[in-house]
N, CA and C atoms of all chains as a GROMACS GRO file, in nm:
protein
  606
    1UNK      N    1   2.364  -3.029   3.185
    1UNK     CA    2   2.275  -3.123   3.255
    1UNK      C    3   2.194  -3.204   3.154
    2UNK      N    4   2.133  -3.131   3.055
    2UNK     CA    5   2.051  -3.204   2.959
    2UNK      C    6   2.138  -3.287   2.865
    3UNK      N    7   2.259  -3.238   2.837
    3UNK     CA    8   2.352  -3.317   2.755
    3UNK      C    9   2.389  -3.444   2.831
    4UNK      N   10   2.412  -3.430   2.963
    4UNK     CA   11   2.443  -3.546   3.046
    4UNK      C   12   2.328  -3.646   3.046
    5UNK      N   13   2.204  -3.597   3.058
    5UNK     CA   14   2.088  -3.686   3.059
    5UNK      C   15   2.074  -3.758   2.925
    6UNK      N   16   2.099  -3.683   2.816
    6UNK     CA   17   2.093  -3.745   2.683
    6UNK      C   18   2.198  -3.854   2.669
    7UNK      N   19   2.317  -3.826   2.724
    7UNK     CA   20   2.425  -3.924   2.714
    7UNK      C   21   2.392  -4.050   2.796
    8UNK      N   22   2.327  -4.031   2.913
    8UNK     CA   23   2.286  -4.148   2.992
    8UNK      C   24   2.184  -4.231   2.916
    9UNK      N   25   2.091  -4.163   2.848
    9UNK     CA   26   1.989  -4.234   2.771
    9UNK      C   27   2.055  -4.311   2.656
   10UNK      N   28   2.148  -4.244   2.589
   10UNK     CA   29   2.220  -4.309   2.478
   10UNK      C   30   2.297  -4.430   2.530
   11UNK      N   31   2.357  -4.416   2.649
   11UNK     CA   32   2.433  -4.528   2.706
   11UNK      C   33   2.340  -4.644   2.737
   12UNK      N   34   2.221  -4.613   2.789
   12UNK     CA   35   2.124  -4.720   2.819
   12UNK      C   36   2.087  -4.795   2.692
   13UNK      N   37   2.058  -4.721   2.584
   13UNK     CA   38   2.019  -4.785   2.459
   13UNK      C   39   2.133  -4.869   2.402
   14UNK      N   40   2.254  -4.812   2.408
   14UNK     CA   41   2.370  -4.884   2.356
   14UNK      C   42   2.398  -5.009   2.440
   15UNK      N   43   2.381  -4.996   2.571
   15UNK     CA   44   2.400  -5.110   2.661
   15UNK      C   45   2.300  -5.221   2.628
   16UNK      N   46   2.173  -5.185   2.609
   16UNK     CA   47   2.070  -5.286   2.577
   16UNK      C   48   2.101  -5.352   2.442
   17UNK      N   49   2.147  -5.269   2.346
   17UNK     CA   50   2.179  -5.321   2.213
   17UNK      C   51   2.297  -5.419   2.220
   18UNK      N   52   2.405  -5.378   2.290
   18UNK     CA   53   2.523  -5.464   2.298
   18UNK      C   54   2.492  -5.591   2.377
   19UNK      N   55   2.411  -5.577   2.482
   19UNK     CA   56   2.376  -5.694   2.562
   19UNK      C   57   2.297  -5.793   2.477
   20UNK      N   58   2.207  -5.739   2.393
   20UNK     CA   59   2.131  -5.827   2.304
   20UNK      C   60   2.223  -5.895   2.203
   21UNK      N   61   2.321  -5.818   2.152
   21UNK     CA   62   2.415  -5.874   2.054
   21UNK      C   63   2.499  -5.986   2.117
   22UNK      N   64   2.543  -5.964   2.241
   22UNK     CA   65   2.628  -6.063   2.309
   22UNK      C   66   2.547  -6.177   2.371
   23UNK      N   67   2.415  -6.163   2.373
   23UNK     CA   68   2.332  -6.263   2.439
   23UNK      C   69   2.355  -6.262   2.589
   24UNK      N   70   2.366  -6.143   2.646
   24UNK     CA   71   2.405  -6.133   2.787
   24UNK      C   72   2.292  -6.106   2.883
   25UNK      N   73   2.167  -6.126   2.841
   25UNK     CA   74   2.057  -6.106   2.936
   25UNK      C   75   2.069  -6.214   3.045
   26UNK      N   76   2.075  -6.175   3.173
   26UNK     CA   77   2.099  -6.274   3.278
   26UNK      C   78   1.988  -6.380   3.286
   27UNK      N   79   2.026  -6.497   3.333
   27UNK     CA   80   1.932  -6.609   3.339
   27UNK      C   81   1.812  -6.579   3.427
   28UNK      N   82   1.834  -6.493   3.527
   28UNK     CA   83   1.724  -6.461   3.618
   28UNK      C   84   1.622  -6.368   3.555
   29UNK      N   85   1.665  -6.296   3.448
   29UNK     CA   86   1.578  -6.196   3.386
   29UNK      C   87   1.498  -6.255   3.269
   30UNK      N   88   1.555  -6.355   3.204
   30UNK     CA   89   1.491  -6.408   3.084
   30UNK      C   90   1.523  -6.556   3.070
   31UNK      N   91   1.430  -6.634   3.012
   31UNK     CA   92   1.461  -6.775   2.986
   31UNK      C   93   1.569  -6.789   2.878
   32UNK      N   94   1.614  -6.911   2.860
   32UNK     CA   95   1.726  -6.939   2.769
   32UNK      C   96   1.702  -6.884   2.629
   33UNK      N   97   1.579  -6.894   2.578
   33UNK     CA   98   1.553  -6.852   2.440
   33UNK      C   99   1.541  -6.701   2.425
   34UNK      N  100   1.545  -6.626   2.536
   34UNK     CA  101   1.533  -6.479   2.526
   34UNK      C  102   1.661  -6.409   2.570
   35UNK      N  103   1.774  -6.480   2.561
   35UNK     CA  104   1.902  -6.420   2.602
   35UNK      C  105   1.946  -6.306   2.509
   36UNK      N  106   1.892  -6.305   2.388
   36UNK     CA  107   1.930  -6.201   2.291
   36UNK      C  108   1.822  -6.093   2.281
   37UNK      N  109   1.734  -6.086   2.379
   37UNK     CA  110   1.625  -5.988   2.373
   37UNK      C  111   1.680  -5.847   2.391
   38UNK      N  112   1.630  -5.754   2.310
   38UNK     CA  113   1.673  -5.614   2.324
   38UNK      C  114   1.589  -5.543   2.429
   39UNK      N  115   1.460  -5.572   2.429
   39UNK     CA  116   1.370  -5.500   2.518
   39UNK      C  117   1.394  -5.538   2.663
   40UNK      N  118   1.365  -5.442   2.749
   40UNK     CA  119   1.381  -5.465   2.892
   40UNK      C  120   1.252  -5.418   2.958
   41UNK      N  121   1.216  -5.481   3.068
   41UNK     CA  122   1.090  -5.443   3.132
   41UNK      C  123   1.102  -5.306   3.198
   42UNK      N  124   0.988  -5.246   3.226
   42UNK     CA  125   0.986  -5.115   3.287
   42UNK      C  126   1.060  -5.112   3.420
   43UNK      N  127   1.055  -5.223   3.493
   43UNK     CA  128   1.121  -5.227   3.624
   43UNK      C  129   1.271  -5.222   3.613
   44UNK      N  130   1.324  -5.286   3.507
   44UNK     CA  131   1.471  -5.282   3.490
   44UNK      C  132   1.516  -5.144   3.445
   45UNK      N  133   1.432  -5.079   3.362
   45UNK     CA  134   1.463  -4.942   3.324
   45UNK      C  135   1.459  -4.853   3.449
   46UNK      N  136   1.360  -4.880   3.535
   46UNK     CA  137   1.351  -4.803   3.660
   46UNK      C  138   1.476  -4.827   3.745
   47UNK      N  139   1.526  -4.952   3.746
   47UNK     CA  140   1.648  -4.982   3.822
   47UNK      C  141   1.765  -4.901   3.765
   48UNK      N  142   1.770  -4.890   3.632
   48UNK     CA  143   1.878  -4.814   3.566
   48UNK      C  144   1.869  -4.667   3.605
   49UNK      N  145   1.747  -4.612   3.598
   49UNK     CA  146   1.730  -4.470   3.629
   49UNK      C  147   1.760  -4.443   3.776
   50UNK      N  148   1.711  -4.532   3.863
   50UNK     CA  149   1.739  -4.515   4.007
   50UNK      C  150   1.889  -4.524   4.035
   51UNK      N  151   1.955  -4.621   3.970
   51UNK     CA  152   2.099  -4.635   3.989
   51UNK      C  153   2.172  -4.510   3.939
   52UNK      N  154   2.123  -4.452   3.828
   52UNK     CA  155   2.184  -4.328   3.778
   52UNK      C  156   2.170  -4.217   3.881
   53UNK      N  157   2.050  -4.209   3.942
   53UNK     CA  158   2.028  -4.103   4.041
   53UNK      C  159   2.117  -4.125   4.163
   54UNK      N  160   2.124  -4.250   4.210
   54UNK     CA  161   2.210  -4.280   4.326
   54UNK      C  162   2.355  -4.242   4.296
   55UNK      N  163   2.402  -4.287   4.178
   55UNK     CA  164   2.542  -4.259   4.141
   55UNK      C  165   2.565  -4.109   4.130
   56UNK      N  166   2.466  -4.039   4.073
   56UNK     CA  167   2.478  -3.893   4.059
   56UNK      C  168   2.490  -3.827   4.196
   57UNK      N  169   2.404  -3.870   4.288
   57UNK     CA  170   2.407  -3.809   4.422
   57UNK      C  171   2.540  -3.841   4.492
   58UNK      N  172   2.580  -3.970   4.488
   58UNK     CA  173   2.702  -4.011   4.556
   58UNK      C  174   2.822  -3.930   4.503
   59UNK      N  175   2.832  -3.920   4.369
   59UNK     CA  176   2.951  -3.855   4.314
   59UNK      C  177   2.943  -3.703   4.318
   60UNK      N  178   2.820  -3.648   4.326
   60UNK     CA  179   2.812  -3.503   4.347
   60UNK      C  180   2.862  -3.468   4.486
   61UNK      N  181   2.819  -3.547   4.585
   61UNK     CA  182   2.864  -3.522   4.722
   61UNK      C  183   3.014  -3.543   4.732
   62UNK      N  184   3.063  -3.652   4.672
   62UNK     CA  185   3.206  -3.682   4.674
   62UNK      C  186   3.286  -3.569   4.609
   63UNK      N  187   3.234  -3.519   4.496
   63UNK     CA  188   3.301  -3.412   4.424
   63UNK      C  189   3.310  -3.286   4.511
   64UNK      N  190   3.197  -3.256   4.575
   64UNK     CA  191   3.190  -3.133   4.654
   64UNK      C  192   3.276  -3.143   4.780
   65UNK      N  193   3.267  -3.259   4.847
   65UNK     CA  194   3.333  -3.272   4.977
   65UNK      C  195   3.482  -3.307   4.967
   66UNK      N  196   3.517  -3.388   4.867
   66UNK     CA  197   3.655  -3.440   4.862
   66UNK      C  198   3.735  -3.382   4.746
   67UNK      N  199   3.680  -3.396   4.625
   67UNK     CA  200   3.761  -3.366   4.507
   67UNK      C  201   3.799  -3.218   4.495
   68UNK      N  202   3.705  -3.130   4.530
   68UNK     CA  203   3.736  -2.986   4.516
   68UNK      C  204   3.855  -2.947   4.603
   69UNK      N  205   3.853  -2.998   4.728
   69UNK     CA  206   3.965  -2.971   4.819
   69UNK      C  207   4.094  -3.032   4.767
   70UNK      N  208   4.080  -3.152   4.710
   70UNK     CA  209   4.197  -3.222   4.657
   70UNK      C  210   4.259  -3.144   4.540
   71UNK      N  211   4.171  -3.093   4.450
   71UNK     CA  212   4.222  -3.017   4.336
   71UNK      C  213   4.291  -2.889   4.382
   72UNK      N  214   4.231  -2.822   4.480
   72UNK     CA  215   4.295  -2.698   4.526
   72UNK      C  216   4.429  -2.728   4.592
   73UNK      N  217   4.437  -2.842   4.662
   73UNK     CA  218   4.566  -2.882   4.721
   73UNK      C  219   4.670  -2.908   4.612
   74UNK      N  220   4.625  -2.973   4.503
   74UNK     CA  221   4.716  -3.000   4.390
   74UNK      C  222   4.764  -2.868   4.329
   75UNK      N  223   4.670  -2.773   4.314
   75UNK     CA  224   4.705  -2.644   4.253
   75UNK      C  225   4.805  -2.569   4.340
   76UNK      N  226   4.781  -2.574   4.471
   76UNK     CA  227   4.872  -2.505   4.564
   76UNK      C  228   5.012  -2.564   4.555
   77UNK      N  229   5.019  -2.698   4.542
   77UNK     CA  230   5.150  -2.764   4.536
   77UNK      C  231   5.208  -2.768   4.395
   78UNK      N  232   5.138  -2.708   4.299
   78UNK     CA  233   5.190  -2.704   4.162
   78UNK      C  234   5.190  -2.837   4.091
   79UNK      N  235   5.097  -2.925   4.126
   79UNK     CA  236   5.091  -3.056   4.060
   79UNK      C  237   4.961  -3.073   3.984
   80UNK      N  238   4.926  -2.972   3.905
   80UNK     CA  239   4.798  -2.975   3.835
   80UNK      C  240   4.791  -3.084   3.729
   81UNK      N  241   4.909  -3.132   3.682
   81UNK     CA  242   4.908  -3.238   3.580
   81UNK      C  243   4.853  -3.370   3.634
   82UNK      N  244   4.845  -3.382   3.767
   82UNK     CA  245   4.789  -3.504   3.825
   82UNK      C  246   4.636  -3.505   3.818
   83UNK      N  247   4.578  -3.389   3.786
   83UNK     CA  248   4.432  -3.377   3.783
   83UNK      C  249   4.366  -3.472   3.684
   84UNK      N  250   4.421  -3.479   3.562
   84UNK     CA  251   4.357  -3.560   3.457
   84UNK      C  252   4.353  -3.709   3.492
   85UNK      N  253   4.468  -3.771   3.533
   85UNK     CA  254   4.457  -3.913   3.570
   85UNK      C  255   4.362  -3.936   3.688
   86UNK      N  256   4.356  -3.842   3.780
   86UNK     CA  257   4.265  -3.858   3.894
   86UNK      C  258   4.120  -3.853   3.846
   87UNK      N  259   4.090  -3.761   3.754
   87UNK     CA  260   3.953  -3.753   3.699
   87UNK      C  261   3.918  -3.886   3.630
   88UNK      N  262   4.015  -3.943   3.555
   88UNK     CA  263   3.988  -4.069   3.485
   88UNK      C  264   3.959  -4.180   3.585
   89UNK      N  265   4.039  -4.188   3.691
   89UNK     CA  266   4.019  -4.293   3.792
   89UNK      C  267   3.881  -4.276   3.857
   90UNK      N  268   3.845  -4.152   3.888
   90UNK     CA  269   3.715  -4.126   3.951
   90UNK      C  270   3.601  -4.167   3.858
   91UNK      N  271   3.615  -4.135   3.728
   91UNK     CA  272   3.508  -4.169   3.632
   91UNK      C  273   3.494  -4.320   3.616
   92UNK      N  274   3.608  -4.392   3.611
   92UNK     CA  275   3.601  -4.538   3.598
   92UNK      C  276   3.538  -4.598   3.724
   93UNK      N  277   3.577  -4.544   3.841
   93UNK     CA  278   3.517  -4.592   3.966
   93UNK      C  279   3.367  -4.566   3.964
   94UNK      N  280   3.327  -4.448   3.913
   94UNK     CA  281   3.184  -4.415   3.906
   94UNK      C  282   3.111  -4.516   3.818
   95UNK      N  283   3.173  -4.556   3.706
   95UNK     CA  284   3.109  -4.652   3.616
   95UNK      C  285   3.091  -4.787   3.686
   96UNK      N  286   3.196  -4.831   3.759
   96UNK     CA  287   3.189  -4.961   3.828
   96UNK      C  288   3.082  -4.955   3.938
   97UNK      N  289   3.084  -4.845   4.015
   97UNK     CA  290   2.987  -4.830   4.124
   97UNK      C  291   2.845  -4.829   4.069
   98UNK      N  292   2.827  -4.757   3.957
   98UNK     CA  293   2.694  -4.753   3.895
   98UNK      C  294   2.648  -4.893   3.858
   99UNK      N  295   2.738  -4.971   3.797
   99UNK     CA  296   2.700  -5.106   3.752
   99UNK      C  297   2.662  -5.194   3.871
  100UNK      N  298   2.737  -5.181   3.981
  100UNK     CA  299   2.707  -5.261   4.100
  100UNK      C  300   2.573  -5.221   4.160
  101UNK      N  301   2.547  -5.089   4.167
  101UNK     CA  302   2.418  -5.041   4.221
  101UNK      C  303   2.304  -5.091   4.132
  102UNK      N  304   2.325  -5.081   4.001
  102UNK     CA  305   2.223  -5.126   3.905
  102UNK      C  306   2.191  -5.274   3.926
  103UNK      N  307   2.297  -5.356   3.936
  103UNK     CA  308   2.276  -5.501   3.955
  103UNK      C  309   2.205  -5.530   4.086
  104UNK      N  310   2.246  -5.460   4.192
  104UNK     CA  311   2.186  -5.484   4.324
  104UNK      C  312   2.039  -5.440   4.326
  105UNK      N  313   2.010  -5.326   4.262
  105UNK     CA  314   1.870  -5.279   4.257
  105UNK      C  315   1.783  -5.376   4.178
  106UNK      N  316   1.840  -5.424   4.069
  106UNK     CA  317   1.764  -5.516   3.984
  106UNK      C  318   1.734  -5.646   4.061
  107UNK      N  319   1.835  -5.692   4.136
  107UNK     CA  320   1.815  -5.813   4.214
  107UNK      C  321   1.710  -5.790   4.323
  108UNK      N  322   1.715  -5.670   4.385
  108UNK     CA  323   1.617  -5.639   4.489
  108UNK      C  324   1.476  -5.637   4.430
  109UNK      N  325   1.463  -5.582   4.307
  109UNK     CA  326   1.332  -5.577   4.242
  109UNK      C  327   1.283  -5.718   4.212
  110UNK      N  328   1.377  -5.802   4.166
  110UNK     CA  329   1.342  -5.941   4.136
  110UNK      C  330   1.295  -6.014   4.261
  111UNK      N  331   1.368  -5.994   4.372
  111UNK     CA  332   1.332  -6.058   4.499
  111UNK      C  333   1.196  -6.008   4.546
  112UNK      N  334   1.173  -5.877   4.530
  112UNK     CA  335   1.044  -5.820   4.573
  112UNK      C  336   0.931  -5.881   4.491
  113UNK      N  337   0.957  -5.903   4.360
  113UNK     CA  338   0.857  -5.968   4.274
  113UNK      C  339   0.827  -6.109   4.322
  114UNK      N  340   0.936  -6.184   4.352
  114UNK     CA  341   0.919  -6.322   4.401
  114UNK      C  342   0.837  -6.324   4.529
  115UNK      N  343   0.870  -6.229   4.616
  115UNK     CA  344   0.802  -6.220   4.745
  115UNK      C  345   0.654  -6.190   4.726
  116UNK      N  346   0.624  -6.094   4.635
  116UNK     CA  347   0.484  -6.056   4.611
  116UNK      C  348   0.408  -6.175   4.553
  117UNK      N  349   0.475  -6.248   4.461
  117UNK     CA  350   0.410  -6.364   4.399
  117UNK      C  351   0.380  -6.471   4.504
  118UNK      N  352   0.481  -6.495   4.591
  118UNK     CA  353   0.464  -6.596   4.696
  118UNK      C  354   0.353  -6.556   4.792
  119UNK      N  355   0.348  -6.426   4.824
  119UNK     CA  356   0.244  -6.377   4.916
  119UNK      C  357   0.107  -6.394   4.853
  120UNK      N  358   0.097  -6.363   4.721
  120UNK     CA  359  -0.030  -6.380   4.650
  120UNK      C  360  -0.075  -6.525   4.651
  121UNK      N  361   0.024  -6.614   4.624
  121UNK     CA  362  -0.009  -6.757   4.620
  121UNK      C  363  -0.056  -6.805   4.757
  122UNK      N  364   0.016  -6.759   4.862
  122UNK     CA  365  -0.021  -6.806   4.995
  122UNK      C  366  -0.159  -6.752   5.034
  123UNK      N  367  -0.189  -6.626   4.992
  123UNK     CA  368  -0.321  -6.570   5.020
  123UNK      C  369  -0.430  -6.647   4.944
  124UNK      N  370  -0.400  -6.676   4.817
  124UNK     CA  371  -0.493  -6.752   4.733
  124UNK      C  372  -0.518  -6.890   4.790
  125UNK      N  373  -0.411  -6.954   4.838
  125UNK     CA  374  -0.421  -7.087   4.899
  125UNK      C  375  -0.507  -7.083   5.022
  126UNK      N  376  -0.491  -6.977   5.104
  126UNK     CA  377  -0.568  -6.964   5.227
  126UNK      C  378  -0.716  -6.953   5.198
  127UNK      N  379  -0.745  -6.871   5.091
  127UNK     CA  380  -0.884  -6.851   5.055
  127UNK      C  381  -0.948  -6.983   5.010
  128UNK      N  382  -0.868  -7.060   4.933
  128UNK     CA  383  -0.920  -7.188   4.884
  128UNK      C  384  -0.948  -7.281   5.002
  129UNK      N  385  -0.855  -7.278   5.097
  129UNK     CA  386  -0.870  -7.369   5.209
  129UNK      C  387  -0.994  -7.335   5.293
  130UNK      N  388  -1.020  -7.201   5.302
  130UNK     CA  389  -1.134  -7.163   5.385
  130UNK      C  390  -1.263  -7.159   5.306
  131UNK      N  391  -1.252  -7.159   5.176
  131UNK     CA  392  -1.374  -7.129   5.113
  131UNK      C  393  -1.431  -7.211   5.007
  132UNK      N  394   1.788  -5.086   5.044
  132UNK     CA  395   1.810  -5.184   4.939
  132UNK      C  396   1.847  -5.318   5.000
  133UNK      N  397   1.950  -5.316   5.086
  133UNK     CA  398   1.991  -5.436   5.156
  133UNK      C  399   1.881  -5.486   5.246
  134UNK      N  400   1.810  -5.389   5.307
  134UNK     CA  401   1.701  -5.426   5.398
  134UNK      C  402   1.592  -5.498   5.322
  135UNK      N  403   1.559  -5.444   5.203
  135UNK     CA  404   1.454  -5.507   5.122
  135UNK      C  405   1.495  -5.648   5.085
  136UNK      N  406   1.621  -5.661   5.040
  136UNK     CA  407   1.669  -5.791   4.996
  136UNK      C  408   1.665  -5.892   5.110
  137UNK      N  409   1.717  -5.851   5.228
  137UNK     CA  410   1.721  -5.941   5.343
  137UNK      C  411   1.581  -5.976   5.387
  138UNK      N  412   1.495  -5.872   5.392
  138UNK     CA  413   1.359  -5.893   5.438
  138UNK      C  414   1.286  -5.990   5.345
  139UNK      N  415   1.304  -5.971   5.213
  139UNK     CA  416   1.232  -6.056   5.120
  139UNK      C  417   1.282  -6.200   5.129
  140UNK      N  418   1.415  -6.217   5.151
  140UNK     CA  419   1.465  -6.354   5.158
  140UNK      C  420   1.416  -6.422   5.286
  141UNK      N  421   1.407  -6.346   5.396
  141UNK     CA  422   1.355  -6.403   5.520
  141UNK      C  423   1.209  -6.443   5.502
  142UNK      N  424   1.132  -6.352   5.438
  142UNK     CA  425   0.990  -6.380   5.419
  142UNK      C  426   0.972  -6.498   5.325
  143UNK      N  427   1.058  -6.504   5.221
  143UNK     CA  428   1.047  -6.617   5.128
  143UNK      C  429   1.070  -6.748   5.202
  144UNK      N  430   1.171  -6.745   5.294
  144UNK     CA  431   1.198  -6.867   5.370
  144UNK      C  432   1.077  -6.902   5.457
  145UNK      N  433   1.017  -6.796   5.516
  145UNK     CA  434   0.901  -6.819   5.603
  145UNK      C  435   0.786  -6.877   5.524
  146UNK      N  436   0.770  -6.824   5.399
  146UNK     CA  437   0.658  -6.871   5.316
  146UNK      C  438   0.690  -7.002   5.246
  147UNK      N  439   0.811  -7.047   5.257
  147UNK     CA  440   0.848  -7.175   5.198
  147UNK      C  441   0.881  -7.165   5.051
  148UNK      N  442   0.923  -7.047   5.003
  148UNK     CA  443   0.961  -7.033   4.863
  148UNK      C  444   1.105  -7.081   4.847
  149UNK      N  445   1.132  -7.155   4.740
  149UNK     CA  446   1.269  -7.203   4.717
  149UNK      C  447   1.354  -7.088   4.669
  150UNK      N  448   1.463  -7.060   4.740
  150UNK     CA  449   1.549  -6.951   4.697
  150UNK      C  450   1.681  -7.008   4.647
  151UNK      N  451   1.711  -6.975   4.521
  151UNK     CA  452   1.839  -7.017   4.466
  151UNK      C  453   1.931  -6.896   4.467
  152UNK      N  454   2.064  -6.917   4.475
  152UNK     CA  455   2.153  -6.802   4.472
  152UNK      C  456   2.140  -6.729   4.338
  153UNK      N  457   2.102  -6.600   4.345
  153UNK     CA  458   2.079  -6.523   4.222
  153UNK      C  459   2.208  -6.453   4.184
  154UNK      N  460   2.264  -6.486   4.067
  154UNK     CA  461   2.385  -6.414   4.027
  154UNK      C  462   2.351  -6.270   3.991
  155UNK      N  463   2.438  -6.180   4.032
  155UNK     CA  464   2.412  -6.037   4.011
  155UNK      C  465   2.408  -6.005   3.862
  156UNK      N  466   2.503  -6.063   3.788
  156UNK     CA  467   2.513  -6.034   3.645
  156UNK      C  468   2.593  -6.146   3.579
  157UNK      N  469   2.629  -6.130   3.454
  157UNK     CA  470   2.720  -6.224   3.390
  157UNK      C  471   2.823  -6.145   3.310
  158UNK      N  472   2.927  -6.211   3.265
  158UNK     CA  473   3.038  -6.136   3.204
  158UNK      C  474   2.998  -6.073   3.072
  159UNK      N  475   2.904  -6.134   3.000
  159UNK     CA  476   2.860  -6.074   2.873
  159UNK      C  477   2.789  -5.941   2.898
  160UNK      N  478   2.704  -5.940   3.001
  160UNK     CA  479   2.633  -5.817   3.032
  160UNK      C  480   2.731  -5.709   3.080
  161UNK      N  481   2.827  -5.751   3.163
  161UNK     CA  482   2.927  -5.656   3.211
  161UNK      C  483   3.007  -5.600   3.094
  162UNK      N  484   3.044  -5.688   2.999
  162UNK     CA  485   3.120  -5.642   2.882
  162UNK      C  486   3.036  -5.543   2.801
  163UNK      N  487   2.907  -5.573   2.786
  163UNK     CA  488   2.818  -5.483   2.711
  163UNK      C  489   2.811  -5.348   2.780
  164UNK      N  490   2.799  -5.350   2.911
  164UNK     CA  491   2.788  -5.224   2.985
  164UNK      C  492   2.915  -5.141   2.971
  165UNK      N  493   3.032  -5.206   2.993
  165UNK     CA  494   3.156  -5.127   2.990
  165UNK      C  495   3.191  -5.081   2.849
  166UNK      N  496   3.151  -5.159   2.749
  166UNK     CA  497   3.168  -5.112   2.610
  166UNK      C  498   3.081  -4.990   2.583
  167UNK      N  499   2.956  -4.996   2.632
  167UNK     CA  500   2.866  -4.881   2.613
  167UNK      C  501   2.921  -4.760   2.686
  168UNK      N  502   2.971  -4.781   2.806
  168UNK     CA  503   3.025  -4.670   2.885
  168UNK      C  504   3.150  -4.612   2.817
  169UNK      N  505   3.236  -4.700   2.766
  169UNK     CA  506   3.356  -4.653   2.698
  169UNK      C  507   3.322  -4.575   2.572
  170UNK      N  508   3.220  -4.622   2.500
  170UNK     CA  509   3.177  -4.550   2.379
  170UNK      C  510   3.127  -4.412   2.415
  171UNK      N  511   3.051  -4.404   2.524
  171UNK     CA  512   2.999  -4.274   2.567
  171UNK      C  513   3.114  -4.180   2.601
  172UNK      N  514   3.214  -4.234   2.674
  172UNK     CA  515   3.328  -4.152   2.713
  172UNK      C  516   3.403  -4.103   2.590
  173UNK      N  517   3.418  -4.194   2.490
  173UNK     CA  518   3.489  -4.156   2.367
  173UNK      C  519   3.414  -4.049   2.290
  174UNK      N  520   3.282  -4.066   2.282
  174UNK     CA  521   3.199  -3.967   2.210
  174UNK      C  522   3.210  -3.831   2.280
  175UNK      N  523   3.200  -3.831   2.413
  175UNK     CA  524   3.211  -3.705   2.487
  175UNK      C  525   3.348  -3.642   2.467
  176UNK      N  526   3.452  -3.727   2.469
  176UNK     CA  527   3.589  -3.678   2.452
  176UNK      C  528   3.606  -3.610   2.316
  177UNK      N  529   3.543  -3.671   2.213
  177UNK     CA  530   3.555  -3.614   2.078
  177UNK      C  531   3.465  -3.492   2.060
  178UNK      N  532   3.346  -3.499   2.118
  178UNK     CA  533   3.248  -3.392   2.092
  178UNK      C  534   3.273  -3.267   2.176
  179UNK      N  535   3.332  -3.284   2.294
  179UNK     CA  536   3.344  -3.168   2.384
  179UNK      C  537   3.420  -3.052   2.321
  180UNK      N  538   3.543  -3.072   2.271
  180UNK     CA  539   3.612  -2.955   2.215
  180UNK      C  540   3.559  -2.910   2.081
  181UNK      N  541   3.499  -3.001   2.002
  181UNK     CA  542   3.459  -2.964   1.866
  181UNK      C  543   3.317  -2.911   1.858
  182UNK      N  544   3.226  -2.965   1.939
  182UNK     CA  545   3.085  -2.926   1.927
  182UNK      C  546   3.034  -2.859   2.054
  183UNK      N  547   3.053  -2.926   2.168
  183UNK     CA  548   2.986  -2.878   2.290
  183UNK      C  549   3.038  -2.743   2.338
  184UNK      N  550   3.171  -2.731   2.346
  184UNK     CA  551   3.225  -2.604   2.397
  184UNK      C  552   3.193  -2.486   2.305
  185UNK      N  553   3.211  -2.500   2.170
  185UNK     CA  554   3.170  -2.389   2.084
  185UNK      C  555   3.021  -2.357   2.096
  186UNK      N  556   2.939  -2.463   2.112
  186UNK     CA  557   2.796  -2.441   2.125
  186UNK      C  558   2.765  -2.365   2.254
  187UNK      N  559   2.828  -2.407   2.364
  187UNK     CA  560   2.804  -2.339   2.493
  187UNK      C  561   2.853  -2.196   2.486
  188UNK      N  562   2.970  -2.176   2.425
  188UNK     CA  563   3.021  -2.039   2.410
  188UNK      C  564   2.927  -1.955   2.325
  189UNK      N  565   2.877  -2.017   2.219
  189UNK     CA  566   2.785  -1.948   2.131
  189UNK      C  567   2.656  -1.909   2.203
  190UNK      N  568   2.615  -1.993   2.295
  190UNK     CA  569   2.493  -1.961   2.372
  190UNK      C  570   2.523  -1.856   2.478
  191UNK      N  571   2.641  -1.868   2.539
  191UNK     CA  572   2.671  -1.780   2.653
  191UNK      C  573   2.697  -1.636   2.610
  192UNK      N  574   2.765  -1.619   2.496
  192UNK     CA  575   2.803  -1.483   2.457
  192UNK      C  576   2.681  -1.392   2.435
  193UNK      N  577   2.580  -1.438   2.356
  193UNK     CA  578   2.462  -1.350   2.342
  193UNK      C  579   2.389  -1.331   2.475
  194UNK      N  580   2.388  -1.436   2.559
  194UNK     CA  581   2.319  -1.424   2.688
  194UNK      C  582   2.389  -1.321   2.776
  195UNK      N  583   2.522  -1.324   2.776
  195UNK     CA  584   2.597  -1.228   2.857
  195UNK      C  585   2.580  -1.086   2.801
  196UNK      N  586   2.578  -1.077   2.667
  196UNK     CA  587   2.560  -0.947   2.602
  196UNK      C  588   2.424  -0.888   2.642
  197UNK      N  589   2.322  -0.979   2.640
  197UNK     CA  590   2.186  -0.935   2.674
  197UNK      C  591   2.182  -0.890   2.820
  198UNK      N  592   2.251  -0.966   2.908
  198UNK     CA  593   2.250  -0.932   3.051
  198UNK      C  594   2.315  -0.796   3.073
  199UNK      N  595   2.423  -0.769   2.998
  199UNK     CA  596   2.498  -0.644   3.023
  199UNK      C  597   2.433  -0.525   2.955
  200UNK      N  598   2.386  -0.543   2.830
  200UNK     CA  599   2.342  -0.426   2.751
  200UNK      C  600   2.195  -0.431   2.714
  201UNK      N  601   2.131  -0.541   2.739
  201UNK     CA  602   1.997  -0.558   2.686
  201UNK      C  603   1.888  -0.490   2.764
  202UNK      N  604   1.920  -0.437   2.880
  202UNK     CA  605   1.812  -0.380   2.962
  202UNK      C  606   1.768  -0.244   2.912
   0.00000   0.00000   0.00000
């Protein structure tokens, strides 16, 4: 478990490093001159951690409910060599699902920020108008 | 998640905020992510038989010995 957590942390750092090297910070996250920024705001890190938790929960349930039965069926039928490619496919799917969840969470956080800013502005405008 | 997104976009429209289509990501970021993920998988693949399994075995054997004979 702790090795897994360490590996997720290492992946996050490597991802931030490679993204900075490629200049891949999305336009919505940073202006044009900060496309190579390594640092990420606390909210994006929170999106990464939340996405990790979601992916962990989804694939733990999937593993328990589907994969265990599938592996025992393979063992019963004597096709255990199919296990490794299936594990690889599941892991690649998990990586893609994680990335999609991460992107969607980050977008939701961005939208929530925009909404809060707009609400603040409208409240400030109201106060000015009345006062 | 979807509820928050939909709700915020509806409220933004109500408040008159200009909403542009927000791209989820870009190909550079996706490439960075999948490279990082592939590196992690490669490191785990290399470390598991050489470091992790011997380490876990090394930890488990004394623990099992203690459980069986240590009382």
